[in-house]
C-alpha positions in Angstrom: 271.7 -109.2 -7.6 275.3 -108.0 -7.4 278.3 -109.4 -9.1 281.3 -109.4 -6.8 283.7 -110.6 -9.5 287.2 -111.8 -8.8 286.5 -115.3 -7.3 289.2 -117.7 -8.4 288.5 -120.5 -10.8 290.0 -123.3 -8.7 288.1 -123.3 -5.5 290.5 -125.3 -3.3 291.8 -124.4 0.1 295.3 -124.3 -1.2 294.4 -121.4 -3.5 295.6 -118.0 -2.0 292.3 -116.4 -3.0 290.2 -119.0 -1.2 289.6 -116.6 1.6 288.1 -114.2 -0.9 285.7 -116.9 -2.0 284.7 -117.8 1.5 284.0 -114.1 2.3 281.8 -113.7 -0.7 280.1 -117.0 -0.1 279.1 -115.6 3.3 276.6 -113.4 1.4 274.8 -116.6 0.3 275.8 -116.1 -3.3 275.9 -118.7 -6.1 279.2 -119.4 -7.9 278.7 -118.8 -11.6 281.5 -119.1 -14.1 281.5 -117.0 -17.2 283.3 -117.3 -20.5 286.8 -115.8 -20.5 287.8 -112.6 -22.2 289.8 -111.9 -25.4 291.1 -109.0 -27.4 289.4 -108.2 -30.7 292.1 -106.4 -32.7 290.9 -103.8 -35.2 294.2 -102.2 -35.8 297.2 -104.6 -35.4 299.8 -101.8 -35.6 298.4 -99.9 -32.6 297.7 -103.1 -30.7 301.4 -104.1 -31.1 302.4 -100.7 -29.9 300.1 -101.0 -26.9 301.6 -104.5 -26.1 305.1 -103.1 -26.3 304.7 -99.8 -24.4 302.2 -100.7 -21.7 304.7 -102.8 -19.7 307.3 -100.0 -20.0 304.7 -97.5 -18.8 303.9 -99.5 -15.6 307.6 -100.0 -14.9 308.1 -96.3 -15.1 305.1 -95.6 -12.9 306.4 -98.0 -10.3 309.8 -96.3 -10.3 308.2 -92.9 -9.8 306.2 -94.2 -6.9 309.3 -95.7 -5.3 311.3 -92.5 -5.9 308.5 -90.4 -4.3 308.4 -92.7 -1.3 312.2 -92.4 -0.9 312.1 -88.6 -1.1 309.2 -88.5 1.3 311.0 -90.7 3.8 314.2 -88.7 3.4 312.4 -85.5 4.2 310.8 -87.1 7.3 314.3 -87.9 8.8 315.5 -84.3 8.6 313.1 -83.1 11.3 
């Protein structure tokens, strides 16, 4: 038994992830829906910090990646 995960909840052909479902169904698997997830907060202060700073972190990482690509493409033109 192997859990492929990531199959969409609404299995209609209009769903953009329907192709993923069809691919995984090709392995003769059974669709099984599990209970959702939730956060169990032990320390509200640190959880609030996490909620505040995590989006900022990912924005910064994306900017760095874009900057790296620009630098890399700029160096490639100078040849």
